[in-house]
C-alpha positions as CSV (number, residue, x, y, z in Angstrom):
1,M,-70.0,-13.9,-5.6
2,D,-70.8,-13.7,-9.2
3,P,-68.6,-12.4,-11.9
4,T,-69.6,-9.1,-12.0
5,Q,-68.7,-8.6,-8.3
6,A,-65.3,-10.2,-9.0
7,Y,-64.7,-7.4,-11.5
8,K,-65.5,-4.6,-9.4
9,V,-62.0,-4.0,-8.2
10,R,-60.0,-1.0,-9.0
11,F,-56.2,-1.0,-9.4
12,A,-53.5,1.9,-9.6
13,N,-50.3,2.2,-11.7
14,D,-48.2,4.9,-13.2
15,I,-47.1,6.6,-10.1
16,F,-45.1,9.8,-10.3
17,M,-43.9,11.8,-7.5
18,D,-43.8,15.7,-7.4
19,G,-42.7,17.2,-4.0
20,D,-45.4,16.4,-1.4
21,W,-47.8,14.9,-3.9
22,V,-47.7,11.6,-5.7
23,Y,-49.9,11.1,-9.2
24,F,-51.2,8.1,-10.4
25,T,-53.6,6.3,-12.6
26,E,-56.6,4.5,-11.2
27,K,-58.5,2.1,-13.5
28,Y,-61.6,0.3,-13.4
29,I,-64.5,-1.5,-15.2
30,R,-67.7,0.3,-16.0
31,N,-70.6,-0.5,-18.6
32,D,-68.2,-3.4,-19.9
33,E,-65.5,-1.0,-20.6
34,Y,-62.3,0.0,-19.2
35,H,-61.9,3.4,-17.8
36,S,-59.2,5.2,-15.7
37,V,-58.9,8.7,-14.2
38,I,-55.7,10.3,-12.5
39,K,-55.6,10.9,-9.0
40,R,-52.9,12.6,-6.6
41,M,-52.3,11.7,-3.1
42,N,-50.4,13.9,-0.4
43,R,-48.3,12.5,2.5
44,S,-51.2,12.7,4.9
45,G,-53.4,10.3,2.7
46,D,-55.6,13.3,1.1
47,I,-56.9,12.1,-2.2
48,V,-57.8,14.7,-4.9
49,Q,-59.2,13.6,-8.4
50,V,-57.4,15.5,-11.0
51,T,-59.2,14.5,-14.2
52,F,-62.7,13.3,-15.0
53,G,-63.0,12.2,-18.6
54,E,-62.5,8.5,-17.6
55,N,-59.9,8.1,-20.3
56,E,-56.6,9.5,-19.0
57,R,-53.5,7.8,-17.8
58,Y,-49.7,8.2,-17.4
59,P,-49.3,11.2,-15.5
60,K,-45.9,13.1,-15.1
61,I,-45.2,16.7,-13.6
62,Y,-42.6,18.9,-15.7
63,E,-41.9,22.5,-14.8
64,N,-45.2,22.6,-12.7
65,S,-47.4,21.5,-15.6
66,L,-49.3,18.0,-15.7
67,F,-48.7,15.9,-18.5
68,Y,-50.9,12.8,-19.5
69,I,-52.1,10.8,-22.1
70,K,-55.7,10.8,-23.3
71,Y,-57.0,7.8,-25.0
72,T,-59.9,6.8,-27.3
73,K,-60.2,3.6,-29.5
74,E,-58.8,5.6,-32.5
75,K,-56.0,7.6,-31.0
76,E,-53.8,8.6,-28.2
77,S,-53.0,12.1,-27.3
78,L,-50.2,13.8,-25.2
79,M,-51.9,16.6,-23.1
80,R,-50.6,19.3,-21.0
81,V,-52.2,21.2,-18.2
82,D,-50.8,24.5,-16.8
83,N,-51.8,25.7,-13.5
84,L,-55.5,25.9,-13.8
85,S,-56.0,26.2,-17.4
86,E,-57.7,23.8,-19.6
87,A,-55.8,20.7,-21.0
88,K,-54.3,21.4,-24.2
89,E,-53.5,18.6,-26.7
90,I,-49.7,18.5,-27.7
91,A,-49.9,15.7,-30.3
92,S,-51.6,12.7,-31.2
93,F,-50.5,9.0,-32.5
94,A,-52.1,5.8,-33.0
95,K,-50.4,4.4,-29.6
96,I,-48.0,6.2,-27.1
97,S,-45.7,4.1,-25.1
98,D,-43.6,6.7,-23.3
99,Y,-42.8,10.4,-23.3
100,T,-40.2,12.7,-21.2
101,L,-39.2,16.3,-21.2
102,I,-35.5,16.9,-21.9
103,G,-34.8,20.7,-21.6
104,K,-37.6,22.4,-23.5
105,D,-38.3,19.5,-25.7
106,I,-40.7,16.8,-25.3
107,Y,-39.9,13.3,-26.6
108,V,-42.4,10.7,-27.2
109,I,-42.1,7.0,-28.3
110,A,-45.2,6.2,-30.2
111,Q,-46.7,4.5,-33.3
112,E,-48.3,6.1,-36.3
113,P,-51.7,4.7,-37.6
114,A,-51.5,2.0,-40.2
115,D,-54.3,0.7,-42.7
116,N,-55.3,-2.8,-41.6
117,T,-57.0,-3.1,-45.0
118,L,-53.9,-3.2,-47.4
119,P,-52.2,-6.3,-48.4
120,F,-49.1,-7.1,-46.1
121,E,-45.9,-8.8,-46.9
122,A,-43.8,-10.4,-44.5
123,R,-40.1,-10.2,-44.8
124,D,-38.7,-10.8,-41.3
125,V,-39.3,-13.9,-39.1
126,K,-41.2,-11.9,-36.5
127,Y,-43.8,-10.1,-38.5
128,R,-46.6,-10.2,-36.1
129,F,-46.8,-10.0,-32.3
130,N,-49.5,-10.4,-29.7
131,A,-51.6,-7.5,-28.7
132,R,-50.1,-5.7,-31.8
133,G,-51.3,-7.8,-34.9
134,L,-49.2,-7.4,-38.1
135,L,-46.2,-5.3,-37.5
136,R,-47.2,-2.7,-40.0
137,S,-45.9,0.2,-38.0
138,Y,-43.2,0.3,-35.2
139,N,-42.4,2.6,-32.2
140,A,-40.5,5.6,-33.5
141,L,-39.1,8.4,-31.5
142,Y,-40.3,11.8,-32.0
143,R,-39.0,15.3,-30.7
144,I,-42.0,17.8,-30.3
145,R,-41.4,21.5,-30.6
146,E,-43.7,23.2,-32.8
147,K,-45.0,19.9,-34.0
148,P,-43.9,16.3,-33.8
149,E,-40.7,15.4,-35.8
150,K,-39.6,11.9,-36.2
151,I,-35.9,11.8,-35.4
152,Y,-35.4,8.0,-34.8
153,S,-36.9,5.1,-36.7
154,G,-36.9,2.1,-38.9
155,N,-38.3,-1.4,-39.2
156,F,-37.6,-2.1,-35.4
157,D,-39.0,-0.4,-32.1
158,V,-37.6,2.2,-30.1
159,T,-38.5,0.8,-26.4
160,G,-37.3,3.4,-24.0
161,I,-35.7,6.9,-23.5
162,R,-33.9,8.2,-20.4
163,S,-31.9,11.4,-19.8
164,N,-30.2,13.3,-17.2
165,G,-30.6,16.4,-19.0
166,G,-27.1,16.0,-20.7
167,R,-26.8,12.3,-22.1
168,I,-29.6,11.1,-23.9
169,V,-29.9,7.4,-24.0
170,I,-32.5,5.2,-26.1
171,S,-33.1,1.6,-26.3
172,T,-34.0,0.0,-29.5
173,T,-34.7,-3.4,-31.0
174,E,-32.7,-2.5,-34.3
175,N,-29.8,-5.1,-34.1
176,S,-32.2,-8.0,-32.9
177,N,-35.9,-7.3,-33.7
178,D,-36.7,-10.7,-34.7
179,Y,-35.9,-11.9,-31.0
180,G,-36.9,-8.7,-29.2
181,L,-33.3,-7.9,-27.6
182,T,-32.4,-4.3,-27.3
183,D,-29.5,-2.3,-27.3
184,L,-28.7,1.1,-25.7
185,F,-27.4,4.0,-27.7
186,E,-26.6,7.5,-26.8
187,I,-28.1,10.1,-29.2
188,D,-27.9,13.8,-29.6
189,A,-31.1,16.1,-29.1
190,D,-31.7,15.9,-33.0
191,G,-31.8,11.9,-32.7
192,K,-28.2,11.6,-34.3
193,K,-26.6,8.3,-33.0
194,L,-23.3,9.3,-30.8
195,K,-22.3,5.8,-29.7
196,R,-23.4,2.2,-28.9
197,I,-23.6,1.7,-25.0
198,T,-24.3,-2.2,-24.9
199,K,-21.6,-4.6,-26.2
200,E,-24.3,-7.0,-27.6
201,P,-28.2,-7.2,-27.8
202,A,-29.6,-7.7,-24.5
203,D,-32.9,-8.5,-22.5
204,I,-33.3,-5.3,-20.7
205,N,-36.2,-4.6,-18.4
206,D,-35.5,-1.2,-17.8
207,F,-32.4,1.4,-17.6
208,A,-31.5,4.6,-16.2
209,V,-28.9,7.4,-16.4
210,S,-27.6,9.0,-13.2
211,D,-26.8,12.7,-12.6
212,S,-23.4,12.1,-13.3
213,G,-23.9,10.3,-16.4
214,R,-23.7,6.5,-15.2
215,I,-25.7,4.2,-17.0
216,A,-27.2,1.0,-15.7
217,F,-29.9,-1.6,-16.9
218,S,-31.7,-4.7,-15.2
219,G,-31.4,-7.6,-17.5
220,Y,-28.7,-9.8,-19.1
221,Y,-27.0,-10.0,-22.5
222,G,-28.0,-12.5,-25.1
223,L,-31.1,-14.7,-25.8
224,D,-31.9,-16.9,-22.8
225,V,-34.8,-18.4,-20.9
226,G,-34.8,-19.0,-17.4
227,R,-32.1,-16.5,-17.0
228,I,-31.9,-14.4,-13.8
229,S,-31.6,-10.5,-14.3
230,N,-28.6,-8.5,-12.7
231,I,-28.2,-4.9,-12.6
232,V,-25.4,-4.4,-15.3
233,F,-23.4,-1.2,-15.8
234,P,-22.4,-1.4,-19.6
235,E,-19.7,1.2,-19.5
236,E,-18.1,-0.2,-16.4
237,D,-18.0,-3.9,-17.0
238,L,-19.9,-4.3,-13.5
239,M,-22.8,-6.4,-12.6
240,I,-24.7,-6.4,-9.1
241,S,-27.1,-9.0,-8.0
242,V,-30.5,-8.1,-6.5
243,G,-32.4,-10.4,-4.6
244,K,-32.8,-13.7,-6.3
245,D,-33.6,-11.8,-9.4
246,A,-33.5,-8.1,-10.5
247,Y,-36.8,-8.4,-12.1
248,N,-40.3,-9.3,-10.8
249,S,-42.1,-12.2,-12.4
250,V,-44.8,-12.7,-9.6
251,I,-48.0,-12.9,-11.6
252,G,-51.6,-11.9,-11.0
253,D,-54.7,-11.3,-13.1
254,S,-55.1,-7.6,-12.4
255,F,-56.3,-5.6,-15.4
256,G,-54.5,-2.7,-14.0
257,G,-50.8,-3.2,-15.7
258,S,-47.3,-2.8,-14.0
259,H,-44.0,-1.1,-14.5
260,Y,-40.7,-2.5,-13.8
261,R,-38.7,0.2,-12.5
262,L,-34.9,1.1,-12.3
263,M,-33.8,4.6,-11.3
264,F,-30.9,6.5,-9.9
265,Y,-31.1,9.0,-6.9
266,G,-27.8,10.5,-6.5
267,N,-25.3,7.6,-6.5
268,K,-27.9,5.1,-5.3
269,I,-29.9,2.7,-7.3
270,Y,-33.5,1.9,-6.8
271,A,-35.0,-1.3,-8.4
272,I,-37.6,-3.9,-7.9
273,G,-36.4,-7.4,-7.2
274,Q,-37.9,-10.7,-6.5
275,D,-37.0,-13.0,-3.8
276,R,-39.2,-16.4,-3.5
277,S,-43.0,-15.5,-4.0
278,S,-42.5,-11.6,-2.9
279,S,-41.2,-8.6,-4.7
280,F,-39.3,-5.8,-3.2
281,I,-37.9,-2.5,-3.7
282,Y,-34.3,-2.6,-3.2
283,E,-31.8,0.2,-2.6
284,V,-28.2,-0.4,-4.1
285,S,-25.4,1.4,-3.0
286,D,-22.3,-0.1,-1.2
287,E,-24.8,-2.8,0.0
288,V,-28.1,-4.0,-1.4
289,R,-31.0,-3.9,0.9
290,R,-34.7,-4.2,0.8
291,I,-36.8,-1.1,1.7
292,T,-40.2,-2.5,1.7
293,P,-41.8,-5.2,3.7
294,E,-42.4,-8.8,2.8
295,E,-45.5,-10.6,1.4
296,R,-46.0,-7.8,-1.2
297,N,-46.0,-7.4,-5.0
298,I,-44.4,-4.2,-6.2
299,V,-46.6,-2.8,-9.0
300,D,-44.8,0.5,-9.6
301,F,-42.7,3.1,-7.6
302,D,-41.1,6.4,-7.7
303,F,-38.1,7.6,-5.5
304,R,-37.2,11.3,-5.1
305,G,-35.7,11.5,-1.9
306,S,-38.5,9.7,-0.4
307,L,-40.4,6.6,-1.7
308,A,-43.8,6.3,-3.3
309,Y,-45.1,3.0,-4.5
310,I,-48.0,0.9,-5.4
311,Y,-48.3,-2.6,-4.3
312,S,-50.8,-5.5,-4.0
313,D,-50.8,-8.4,-1.5
314,M,-53.2,-11.4,-1.1
315,V,-55.8,-9.3,0.9
316,H,-55.5,-6.1,-0.8
317,P,-55.8,-5.8,-4.7
318,S,-54.3,-2.3,-5.0
319,V,-52.7,0.1,-2.5
320,V,-50.9,3.5,-3.0
321,S,-48.2,3.9,-0.2
322,F,-46.7,7.2,0.3
323,D,-46.1,7.9,4.1
324,S,-49.6,7.1,4.6
325,E,-51.6,4.8,2.6
326,Y,-54.7,4.7,0.1
327,D,-56.6,1.6,-0.2
328,L,-58.4,1.7,-3.6
329,N,-60.5,-1.2,-2.5
330,P,-61.7,-0.6,1.1
331,D,-64.6,-2.9,0.8
332,I,-62.7,-5.9,-0.7
333,R,-60.6,-8.3,1.3
334,G,-59.2,-11.3,-0.1
335,I,-58.5,-14.5,1.8
336,K,-54.5,-15.1,2.3
337,A,-53.4,-18.7,1.5
338,Q,-51.7,-21.0,3.7
339,S,-48.3,-21.7,2.7
340,F,-45.3,-24.3,3.0
341,D,-42.2,-25.1,1.4
342,M,-41.3,-28.3,-0.5
343,D,-38.5,-29.3,-2.6
344,G,-37.0,-25.9,-3.0
345,G,-40.1,-24.2,-4.1
346,E,-43.2,-22.9,-2.3
347,C,-47.0,-24.2,-2.2
348,F,-49.9,-22.5,-1.3
349,A,-53.6,-23.5,-0.4
350,M,-56.8,-21.5,0.3
351,V,-58.9,-24.2,2.1
352,A,-62.7,-23.5,2.4
353,S,-63.5,-27.1,3.5
354,K,-61.8,-30.5,3.6
355,D,-65.0,-31.8,1.9
356,A,-65.2,-29.1,-0.8
357,P,-64.1,-29.7,-4.1
358,S,-60.7,-28.3,-5.2
359,I,-59.2,-26.6,-8.3
360,L,-55.4,-26.6,-8.9
361,F,-53.9,-23.7,-10.8
362,I,-50.8,-23.8,-12.8
363,H,-48.9,-20.8,-13.7
364,G,-47.8,-19.6,-17.0
365,G,-44.3,-18.8,-18.2
366,P,-42.9,-21.1,-17.1
367,H,-40.6,-18.7,-15.8
368,T,-42.8,-16.7,-13.6
369,A,-44.4,-17.4,-10.0
370,Y,-47.4,-17.4,-8.1
371,G,-47.1,-15.2,-4.8
372,H,-48.1,-12.5,-2.8
373,T,-50.5,-10.7,-4.9
374,Y,-54.3,-10.3,-5.2
375,F,-55.7,-12.9,-7.8
376,I,-59.1,-12.1,-8.7
377,E,-60.0,-15.9,-9.8
378,F,-58.4,-17.5,-6.7
379,Q,-60.7,-15.1,-4.8
380,Y,-64.0,-15.6,-6.8
381,F,-63.7,-19.4,-6.8
382,F,-63.1,-19.6,-3.0
383,S,-66.0,-17.5,-2.5
384,N,-67.9,-20.0,-4.6
385,G,-67.1,-22.9,-2.3
386,Y,-63.9,-24.2,-3.9
387,N,-60.5,-25.0,-2.3
388,I,-57.9,-23.2,-4.2
389,L,-54.3,-25.0,-4.6
390,F,-51.3,-23.6,-6.4
391,C,-47.6,-23.9,-6.4
392,N,-44.3,-22.8,-7.8
393,P,-42.8,-25.9,-9.4
394,P,-39.2,-26.3,-10.8
395,G,-38.8,-23.6,-13.6
396,S,-40.3,-21.0,-11.6
397,T,-38.8,-17.8,-10.6
398,G,-37.4,-16.4,-7.4
399,Y,-35.7,-19.6,-6.1
400,G,-32.5,-19.2,-7.6
401,Q,-30.8,-20.0,-11.1
402,E,-30.6,-23.7,-10.8
403,Y,-34.5,-23.7,-9.7
404,E,-35.5,-21.5,-12.8
405,K,-33.5,-23.4,-15.2
406,A,-34.9,-27.1,-13.9
407,C,-37.6,-27.5,-16.6
408,I,-35.8,-26.5,-19.5
409,G,-35.4,-29.4,-21.8
410,D,-38.0,-31.4,-19.5
411,W,-41.1,-29.8,-19.8
412,G,-43.9,-32.1,-18.2
413,G,-41.0,-33.9,-16.2
414,K,-39.8,-32.5,-13.0
415,D,-42.5,-29.7,-12.8
416,L,-45.1,-32.6,-13.3
417,Q,-43.8,-34.6,-10.6
418,Y,-43.7,-31.7,-8.2
419,I,-47.1,-30.7,-9.1
420,E,-48.4,-34.3,-8.5
421,K,-46.5,-34.3,-5.2
422,F,-48.2,-31.2,-4.2
423,V,-51.5,-32.4,-4.8
424,K,-50.9,-35.7,-2.6
425,E,-49.5,-33.4,0.1
426,C,-52.5,-31.1,0.1
427,R,-54.8,-34.2,0.5
428,I,-52.9,-35.5,3.4
429,R,-52.1,-32.0,5.0
430,Y,-55.7,-30.6,4.8
431,G,-57.5,-33.8,4.8
432,L,-59.1,-32.9,1.4
433,T,-61.6,-35.5,0.3
434,G,-63.5,-34.0,-2.7
435,K,-63.0,-34.0,-6.2
436,I,-60.1,-31.9,-7.9
437,G,-59.9,-30.1,-11.3
438,V,-57.1,-28.6,-12.8
439,T,-56.7,-25.4,-14.9
440,G,-53.9,-23.3,-16.3
441,G,-53.1,-20.6,-18.9
442,S,-50.0,-20.5,-21.3
443,Y,-47.4,-22.8,-20.2
444,G,-50.2,-23.6,-17.5
445,G,-52.5,-24.5,-20.5
446,Y,-49.6,-26.8,-21.9
447,M,-49.3,-28.4,-18.4
448,T,-53.1,-28.9,-18.2
449,N,-53.0,-30.5,-21.5
450,W,-50.1,-32.7,-20.7
451,I,-51.5,-33.8,-17.4
452,V,-54.7,-34.9,-19.0
453,T,-52.6,-37.2,-21.1
454,Q,-50.6,-38.6,-18.3
455,T,-53.1,-39.2,-15.5
456,N,-56.8,-39.5,-15.0
457,E,-56.6,-38.2,-11.5
458,F,-58.6,-35.0,-11.9
459,A,-62.1,-34.9,-12.5
460,C,-62.0,-32.3,-15.2
461,A,-59.8,-29.6,-16.9
462,I,-59.9,-26.1,-18.1
463,S,-56.8,-25.3,-20.5
464,E,-56.5,-21.6,-21.5
465,R,-54.5,-19.9,-24.3
466,S,-52.7,-23.4,-24.3
467,I,-50.2,-25.4,-26.2
468,S,-50.6,-28.8,-27.7
469,N,-48.3,-29.1,-30.6
470,L,-45.0,-27.7,-30.0
471,F,-43.8,-28.4,-33.4
472,S,-46.7,-26.4,-35.3
473,M,-46.0,-23.6,-32.8
474,I,-42.8,-23.0,-34.1
475,G,-44.3,-21.4,-37.4
476,T,-47.2,-20.0,-35.8
477,S,-46.5,-18.4,-32.7
478,D,-45.0,-14.9,-32.4
479,I,-41.9,-16.1,-30.3
480,G,-42.3,-20.0,-31.0
481,F,-39.3,-19.8,-33.5
482,W,-36.8,-19.1,-30.8
483,F,-38.8,-19.8,-27.5
484,N,-39.6,-23.4,-28.0
485,T,-36.0,-24.1,-29.4
486,L,-34.4,-22.6,-26.0
487,E,-37.1,-24.3,-23.8
488,L,-36.6,-27.7,-25.1
489,D,-32.8,-27.3,-25.6
490,L,-32.8,-27.6,-29.4
491,K,-30.1,-26.8,-31.8
492,D,-32.6,-26.8,-35.0
493,P,-36.3,-27.2,-34.6
494,Y,-36.3,-28.5,-38.2
495,S,-34.0,-31.3,-38.2
496,M,-35.2,-34.8,-37.7
497,E,-34.0,-34.9,-34.2
498,G,-35.6,-31.4,-33.4
499,M,-38.9,-32.3,-35.0
500,Q,-39.1,-35.5,-33.0
501,K,-38.2,-34.0,-29.7
502,L,-41.0,-31.4,-30.3
503,M,-43.6,-33.9,-30.9
504,E,-42.2,-36.0,-27.9
505,F,-42.9,-33.3,-25.7
506,S,-46.5,-32.3,-27.4
507,P,-49.7,-33.3,-25.5
508,I,-51.3,-33.9,-28.9
509,N,-48.9,-36.9,-29.5
510,Y,-50.7,-38.8,-26.4
511,V,-54.3,-37.5,-26.9
512,K,-55.4,-41.3,-27.2
513,K,-54.7,-41.7,-23.4
514,V,-57.2,-38.6,-22.5
515,K,-60.2,-39.5,-20.6
516,T,-60.6,-36.6,-18.7
517,P,-63.5,-33.7,-19.7
518,T,-61.5,-30.8,-21.0
519,M,-62.6,-27.3,-21.9
520,L,-60.3,-25.2,-23.9
521,I,-60.6,-21.3,-23.8
522,T,-58.7,-18.9,-26.1
523,G,-58.7,-15.5,-27.8
524,E,-58.9,-15.5,-31.5
525,E,-56.2,-13.0,-31.7
526,D,-53.7,-14.9,-29.7
527,Y,-50.5,-14.7,-31.5
528,R,-48.4,-16.2,-28.5
529,C,-50.1,-19.4,-28.2
530,P,-52.3,-19.3,-31.2
531,I,-55.7,-20.5,-31.5
532,E,-54.7,-23.4,-33.8
533,Q,-53.1,-24.9,-30.8
534,A,-56.7,-25.2,-28.9
535,E,-58.3,-26.2,-32.0
536,Q,-56.0,-29.2,-32.7
537,F,-56.5,-30.3,-29.3
538,Y,-60.2,-29.9,-29.2
539,V,-60.8,-31.8,-32.5
540,A,-58.5,-34.7,-31.3
541,L,-60.4,-34.9,-28.3
542,K,-63.8,-35.0,-29.9
543,L,-62.4,-37.6,-32.2
544,N,-61.6,-39.8,-29.4
545,N,-64.7,-39.3,-27.5
546,V,-63.7,-37.0,-24.9
547,D,-66.5,-34.7,-23.4
548,A,-64.7,-31.5,-24.7
549,S,-65.6,-27.8,-25.2
550,L,-63.8,-24.9,-27.3
551,V,-64.6,-21.3,-26.1
552,R,-63.3,-18.7,-28.6
553,Y,-63.3,-15.0,-27.7
554,P,-63.2,-12.6,-30.6
555,G,-61.2,-9.4,-30.3
556,D,-59.1,-11.1,-27.5
557,N,-55.4,-11.9,-27.4
558,H,-53.1,-13.8,-25.2
559,E,-54.0,-11.4,-22.2
560,H,-57.7,-12.5,-22.4
561,A,-57.9,-13.4,-18.7
562,R,-56.0,-10.7,-17.3
563,S,-56.9,-7.4,-19.5
564,G,-59.3,-8.8,-22.0
565,V,-62.5,-7.4,-23.4
566,P,-64.7,-7.0,-20.1
567,K,-67.8,-8.8,-21.3
568,N,-65.6,-11.8,-22.4
569,M,-63.9,-11.8,-18.9
570,L,-67.2,-12.1,-17.4
571,D,-68.3,-14.8,-19.6
572,R,-65.1,-16.7,-19.1
573,L,-65.6,-16.9,-15.5
574,K,-69.3,-17.8,-15.8
575,R,-68.5,-20.7,-18.2
576,K,-65.4,-22.1,-16.1
577,T,-67.9,-22.1,-12.9
578,E,-70.6,-24.1,-15.0
579,W,-67.8,-26.8,-16.1
580,F,-66.2,-26.9,-12.6
581,D,-69.6,-27.1,-11.1
582,R,-70.8,-29.8,-13.5
583,Y,-67.7,-32.1,-12.8
584,L,-66.7,-31.3,-9.3
585,K,-69.9,-30.5,-7.4
586,K,-72.3,-32.8,-9.2
587,E,-72.3,-36.8,-9.1
588,N,-71.4,-38.0,-12.7
């Protein structure tokens, strides 16, 4: 398989049910660009393409009219189609994040254009953000009657709007914008604030309003890391557990995106939750029960008396399920990994041959998990003769609160011990005799950098969007000032004790020990794990006579390996293959 073949996959998202039909977005890459169309499917599995411009997404049906977003590089427009008429543009913005119809009014959460050539003065701690750049404009709430009217805005983001037709509830970061925490507020139709619903800022995944006016959100109060989400009823002082986590942190490398959903239908709640390496849709009433099968990853769903959802598993990249199923990629079949439990977590292996070289993948987060979803890169390297090894070490989600918190204050400790034990177990269990390389992104990039400073066991390494210096990351990452502090269990990162601990856990501090050939890959617009992290480690490796390479991708941010510039993603797989082939397949 070559990189072009690997990215011929199509993904579905944005599912919306209307009677006996479901609408969804189908996204793909063509001519080095992302494209998407809107399709619909009935319960018998009949597929009808609805739009043909190849730049449409996020369909919804209100009062028998189709609404969707049409996008270009310059703007995003909310469109409306009535019956068989031509699509009509309702309003345009720089970016649209959500929209809904309440009564006869359309409400849109969007950003206005900003002039990136003007000088910028930062006054807040969080003044830039990954994939957004400098925060010159924020997501505001607009009401559209004759024309768009901004009705709720400030130096913060409006992040969501839900309504039962009577109560209108929005989420905003106005009380904790630096930390990205949100509050729920009830507003009237003109955007006037009526009451605060949450007792304090919270980490909210999604929220909903029932027909009777009951409000629930998935998440938790306060700023934390490694914290399990629950379904919270803020006006009732009630909390309900769903699975091992009322959220979904099973990761893949799909460019199709996903939605976390929480919704009421009558008195019941429907939500996505995670248990071990799978995610499920749960029905919550007097009891909590799963309503979807195991060994799947839920991408999006809708429930209106019956269920429609989109899922991925290790074999199928993207499937729409609505009584019948629509497989977007009937000619693509992935290899399902073997799995086994170890010390409270799960381990996976795709074994091509015991004599073949192997690649160890380490996930990011650290509070995410590998699991039952299609992974483009795993399938690509397996098809090119590599064994694929991946696991969920302490710190991973889906295995309970204690397991998820286990790496806090101990990066490179229990997690590294687990990974090393996993590799040894794979050698024995599968009789592996070939060389092994290691790779990972974000926290996985940190662990890759850390591993090459602690052991020479791996024949080569590829570290992506990585961390090498936790102290400099405090002031250069969009979240480093709070994330690093919480993850290393610090009180003050600029105290002597804090600075010492940050450097103690920084791979750059041990670069003199590195012997492993290491490639570093990063996007030049990555504000999460800034490019300076890779630059520092690269220069240090070169000055210490380690074979090293630094690959920089213009126009790419922290998502460069999942939804990056398509030609860069192809180039990335090509360069990774050349590096692994050189050190794992050839005699050096």
